[in-house]
C-alpha positions in Angstrom: 103.0 93.2 67.9 105.7 95.8 67.6 109.4 95.5 68.6 111.9 98.3 69.5 115.6 97.5 69.5 118.0 99.6 71.6 121.8 98.9 71.5 123.9 99.5 74.6 127.7 100.1 74.5 129.5 100.2 77.8 133.1 101.1 78.5 134.9 99.9 81.6 138.3 101.5 82.6 140.6 99.5 84.7 143.3 101.5 86.5 145.1 98.7 88.3 145.0 94.8 88.5 143.9 92.9 90.6 140.3 94.1 91.0 138.1 93.6 94.1 135.1 91.5 93.3 133.0 93.7 95.6 134.1 96.8 93.6 133.1 95.1 90.4 129.6 94.4 91.8 129.2 97.9 93.2 130.3 99.7 90.1 128.0 97.5 87.9 125.1 98.2 90.4 125.6 101.9 90.1 125.9 101.6 86.3 122.6 99.7 86.2 120.8 102.4 88.0 122.0 105.1 85.4 121.4 102.5 82.6 117.9 101.9 83.7 117.0 105.6 83.6 118.7 106.1 80.2 116.9 103.1 78.7 113.6 104.3 80.0 114.1 107.8 78.4 115.3 106.3 75.1 112.4 103.7 75.0 109.8 106.4 75.7 111.4 108.6 73.0 111.0 105.8 70.4 107.4 105.4 71.4 106.9 109.1 71.2 108.3 109.2 67.7 105.9 106.6 66.5 103.0 108.5 68.1 104.2 111.7 66.4 104.2 110.1 63.0 100.6 108.9 63.6 99.4 112.4 64.7 101.1 114.0 61.7 99.0 111.8 59.4 96.0 113.3 61.1 97.2 116.8 60.4 98.9 117.6 63.6 102.1 119.6 63.7 104.8 120.2 66.3 103.9 122.9 68.8 106.2 122.9 71.8 107.9 120.8 74.5 107.2 120.6 78.2 109.6 119.3 80.9 108.3 116.7 83.2 109.9 114.7 86.1 108.4 111.3 86.7 109.5 109.2 89.7 109.3 105.4 90.0 111.4 102.4 90.9 114.2 103.6 88.6 114.4 107.0 90.4 113.6 110.3 88.8 113.2 110.3 85.1 113.5 113.7 83.3 111.2 113.7 80.3 110.8 116.3 77.5 107.3 115.8 76.3 106.4 116.8 72.7 103.2 118.7 72.3 101.4 118.8 68.9 98.7 121.1 67.6 95.8 120.0 65.4 93.9 121.9 62.8 91.3 122.7 65.5 94.1 124.3 67.6 93.8 121.6 70.2 97.1 120.5 71.8 97.9 116.9 72.5 100.9 115.2 74.0 102.3 112.7 71.6 103.5 110.2 74.3 100.1 110.2 75.9 98.8 108.5 72.7 100.7 105.3 73.6 101.6 105.6 77.3 99.3 106.3 80.2 100.9 109.2 82.0 99.4 110.6 85.2 98.0 114.0 84.6 99.6 115.8 87.6 101.0 113.2 89.9 104.8 113.1 89.9 105.1 109.6 91.4 104.0 106.5 89.6 102.4 103.6 91.5 105.6 101.6 91.5 107.4 104.3 93.4 105.6 103.6 96.7 106.7 100.0 97.3 110.0 100.9 99.1 108.3 103.6 101.3 105.3 101.5 102.1 107.6 98.6 103.0 109.4 100.7 105.5 106.3 102.2 107.2 105.6 99.1 109.4 109.2 99.6 110.9 109.7 103.4 110.7 107.8 106.7 110.8 106.5 108.2 107.6 109.3 110.8 107.8 112.1 108.2 108.3 110.5 105.9 105.6 110.8 108.8 103.2 114.4 109.5 104.0 115.5 105.9 104.0 113.8 105.2 100.7 115.4 108.3 99.1 118.8 107.1 100.4 118.4 103.7 98.8 116.7 104.6 95.6 117.7 108.2 95.0 114.1 109.5 95.2 111.0 108.9 97.3 107.6 110.3 97.8 107.4 112.7 100.7 105.9 111.7 104.1 102.6 113.5 103.3 102.4 111.9 99.9 103.0 108.4 101.4 100.3 109.1 104.0 97.8 110.3 101.4 98.5 107.4 98.9 98.2 104.8 101.7 94.7 106.1 102.3 93.9 105.5 98.6 95.5 101.9 98.8 93.6 101.0 102.0 90.7 99.2 100.3 93.0 96.9 98.4 95.4 96.3 101.2 92.9 95.2 103.9 93.1 91.4 104.6 90.0 89.4 105.3 87.8 86.8 103.4 85.8 88.7 100.8 83.0 86.1 100.7 81.6 83.7 103.3 84.6 81.3 103.5 84.1 77.6 104.5 86.3 75.3 106.6 87.5 77.6 109.4 87.5 75.4 112.6 89.4 77.4 115.3 88.8 81.1 115.9 91.1 83.2 118.1 89.8 86.6 119.4 91.9 89.2 121.2 92.5 92.9 121.7 95.1 95.4 122.9 95.1 99.0 124.1 96.0 101.9 122.0 96.0 105.8 122.2 94.0 107.7 119.6 93.5 111.3 118.6 90.9 113.3 116.8 90.6 117.0 115.8 87.7 119.1 117.2 86.6 122.7 117.4 85.1 124.9 114.7 88.1 124.8 112.6 89.3 121.4 113.8 92.6 122.8 115.1 92.3 121.4 118.6 93.6 117.8 119.1 91.9 115.6 121.6 93.4 112.3 122.8 91.6 109.3 124.2 92.2 105.7 125.0 90.8 102.8 123.1 91.4 99.3 121.9 92.5 97.5 118.7 90.8 94.1 118.2 91.6 91.3 115.9 90.2 87.9 114.9 92.3 85.0 113.5 91.0 81.7 112.2 92.5 78.4 111.1 91.1 75.6 109.0 92.6 72.9 111.2 95.4 71.5 113.3 98.7 72.6 111.9 97.1 75.0 109.4 98.1 78.7 109.6 95.9 81.2 111.4 94.7 83.9 109.0 93.5 87.4 109.8 89.7 87.6 109.5 89.6 91.3 110.4 90.8 94.1 112.6 88.7 96.8 114.3 89.2 99.9 116.6 86.8 100.7 119.4 84.2 98.4 118.2 81.9 96.1 120.3 82.5 92.4 120.3 78.8 92.0 119.2 79.5 94.0 116.0 82.8 92.3 115.4 81.2 88.8 115.7 78.4 89.8 113.3 81.0 90.9 110.7 83.2 87.9 111.2 80.4 85.5 110.6 79.6 87.3 107.4 83.1 86.5 106.3 83.4 82.9 107.5 80.8 80.2 108.1 80.1 79.8 111.8 78.7 76.3 111.2 82.3 75.1 110.6 83.8 76.6 113.8 84.5 74.0 116.5 86.4 76.0 119.1 86.5 79.7 120.1 89.8 80.6 121.9 89.9 83.8 124.0 91.3 85.3 127.2 87.7 85.4 128.6 87.2 89.2 128.3 83.6 90.1 129.0 81.4 90.1 125.9 83.5 87.7 123.8 81.7 84.5 124.7 78.2 86.1 124.4 79.0 87.5 121.0 80.9 84.7 119.3 79.9 81.4 120.9 77.2 79.3 119.2 75.6 76.3 120.7 77.7 73.8 118.7 81.0 75.5 119.6 83.3 75.0 122.6 85.0 77.8 124.4 88.7 77.5 125.2 89.9 79.9 127.9 93.6 80.9 127.3 95.7 79.0 130.0 98.3 81.8 129.9 95.9 84.5 130.9 94.7 82.4 133.9 97.9 83.3 135.9 97.5 87.1 135.1 93.8 87.1 135.9 94.3 85.0 139.1 96.7 87.7 140.4 94.1 90.4 139.7 91.2 88.6 141.5 93.4 87.8 144.5 94.3 91.5 144.7 90.7 92.4 144.6 90.1 90.0 147.5 92.7 91.8 149.4 95.4 89.2 149.1 98.9 90.7 148.9 101.7 89.3 146.9 103.2 87.3 149.7 99.9 85.6 150.4 99.3 84.7 146.8 102.2 82.1 146.7 100.1 79.3 148.3 97.2 79.7 145.8 99.6 79.8 142.8 101.3 76.7 144.1 97.9 74.8 144.3 96.9 75.8 140.8 100.3 74.9 139.4 99.8 71.3 140.4 96.7 70.9 138.3 97.5 68.5 135.4 95.8 70.6 132.7 98.7 73.0 132.8 101.2 70.3 132.0 99.5 69.8 128.6 98.7 73.5 128.0 102.4 74.3 128.3 103.5 71.9 125.6 104.6 73.4 122.4 103.0 70.7 120.3 100.5 68.0 121.1 100.6 64.9 118.8 97.4 63.1 117.5 96.0 61.2 120.4 96.2 57.4 120.1 93.1 55.4 121.1 95.1 53.4 123.8 96.1 56.7 125.4 92.5 58.1 125.7 91.8 56.6 129.2 95.0 58.1 130.6 94.2 61.6 129.3 90.6 61.2 130.6 92.0 60.4 134.0 94.0 63.7 133.9 90.9 65.6 133.0 89.1 64.0 136.0 92.0 64.9 138.3 92.1 68.4 137.0 88.3 68.9 137.6 88.8 67.5 141.1 91.7 69.7 142.0 90.0 72.8 140.6 86.9 72.1 142.8 89.2 71.6 145.8 90.9 75.0 145.0 87.5 76.7 145.0 86.8 75.3 148.5 90.1 76.5 149.7 89.4 80.0 148.4 85.9 80.1 149.9 87.3 78.9 153.3 89.8 81.8 153.2 87.0 84.3 152.3 88.4 84.9 148.8 85.0 84.8 147.1 85.8 86.7 143.9 88.7 84.5 143.2 86.6 81.4 143.9 83.9 82.5 141.5 86.6 83.1 138.9 88.0 79.5 139.3 84.4 78.1 139.1 83.6 79.9 135.9 87.1 79.0 134.5 87.1 75.2 135.1 85.1 73.9 132.2 86.4 76.2 129.4 90.0 75.7 130.6 89.7 71.9 129.9 88.1 72.3 126.5 91.3 71.5 124.5 91.7 68.2 126.5 88.1 67.1 126.0 88.4 68.0 122.3 91.6 65.9 122.1 89.9 62.9 123.6 86.8 63.2 121.5 88.6 63.8 118.1 92.2 62.9 118.6 93.1 66.4 117.4 94.7 68.9 119.7 93.0 72.3 119.6 95.1 75.4 120.7 95.1 75.8 124.5 96.1 79.5 124.4 95.4 82.7 122.5 99.2 83.1 122.1 98.9 83.2 118.3 97.0 86.5 118.6 99.2 87.6 121.5 102.4 87.0 119.5 101.1 88.9 116.5 100.0 91.8 118.6 103.5 91.9 120.1 104.9 92.4 116.6 102.8 95.6 116.1 102.1 96.9 119.6 105.6 98.4 120.3 105.6 99.8 116.8 102.2 101.4 117.3 103.6 103.3 120.3 107.0 104.2 118.8 106.0 105.2 115.2 103.1 107.3 116.3 102.1 107.9 119.9 98.7 109.0 118.9 96.7 107.7 116.0 93.5 108.5 114.3 91.4 105.3 114.2 91.2 105.1 110.3 95.0 105.8 110.2 95.9 103.0 112.6 93.7 100.5 110.8 95.4 101.4 107.5 98.8 101.0 109.2 97.8 97.6 110.6 96.6 96.4 107.2 100.1 97.2 105.8 101.9 95.7 108.8 100.0 92.4 108.5 101.6 91.8 105.0 105.0 92.9 106.2 105.2 91.4 109.7 102.8 88.5 110.1 103.8 84.9 109.2 102.0 83.5 106.3 101.7 86.8 104.4 103.9 87.6 101.4 104.8 91.2 100.7 105.8 90.5 97.2 102.4 88.9 96.4 100.7 92.0 97.7 102.6 94.1 95.2 101.9 91.7 92.4 98.3 92.2 93.2 98.4 96.0 93.4 100.7 96.4 90.4 100.2 93.3 88.2 102.4 92.8 85.1 100.0 92.1 82.3 102.5 90.8 79.8 101.7 93.7 77.5 105.5 94.6 77.6 108.4 92.2 77.8 112.2 92.7 77.4 114.8 90.2 76.2 118.5 90.4 76.4 119.5 89.3 72.9 123.3 89.4 73.2 126.1 90.8 75.3 129.3 91.1 73.3 
């Protein structure tokens, strides 16, 4: 183990007393930025001197110097690298004997944390400008985009092996606008509509919902296949979705129950009534009848406690009443000639009550809506539209992977960077004394 001692002597000049405490902090902050760069240069020079001595022992002599700017969390560091020539006329950089320097890349890996952290909120161009304003230097927008492509494999979030214990799965999607280049020289840009789809899963009541994966323009059958390669379907008790065609067929196994999102019921009902030719004024009666169904009283609760055995009979009565009222609503719709809406209610009745039946059977309250997925989509949907109105599919997936760590509850941005740039303990620094 080697040690390198560096002494620091600072001079503060006070023009007038009393001082502002804020000014003290700001001046020291500015000094620390300059001090950090100076310490880095001196420390690397000391290492270079040791490497030079070792190369001289091998017959190398000084040859020349090369200027090099390296940018990282400390800002831009101006280095003057010593080059040494051996008896075989080969030239070597002394510092590279003891420090891993990138061959051509100006920016070190640590330089990207600020820019990447801003990308979920700002465009690449504005992320560059804001990062440079705060830190004094920043990779350019093209460099940020290019390096994010390289980071993508490490940033993507999903279980790497078939994980056990996931009981509740939430499936949802949202629309997006994409672009692709075409033509012989790929200069023409075509735009097309598509969908971003995500799957979340929880290990139990009160447990956080984790991202199992994200996809663009991928069939639900393919997504389900990949999801069940990542988590064990045997553990899944309830599938929660908005009832989009293809989800139930792809995800639902025989031992699972399907919970239809109670929030989407109101949106879907309006759509089916419109298809049956019912104008807005005529929809009021139907919405009023549906609103009285007891299941929605429970579905609208923010939190449902563990069900006590003495309350099971009461809840079972509410389930029976809900089933009866939904059947009566179907008949009303049929009598009025609203056959599409009646069919929708018939197909909805059983999966709408899944969370209550599960509550009675287990005492545990499964989610009644897909709001978890909806809320998380709302965090990124507006940003998708504002940051880039047209995305390539790989580019949007990379952006979502980054946004998950920055925006979603339960994900720690700092832990991501500890994973990407781990401190090995190979170098430590101790403040011995401040006099």
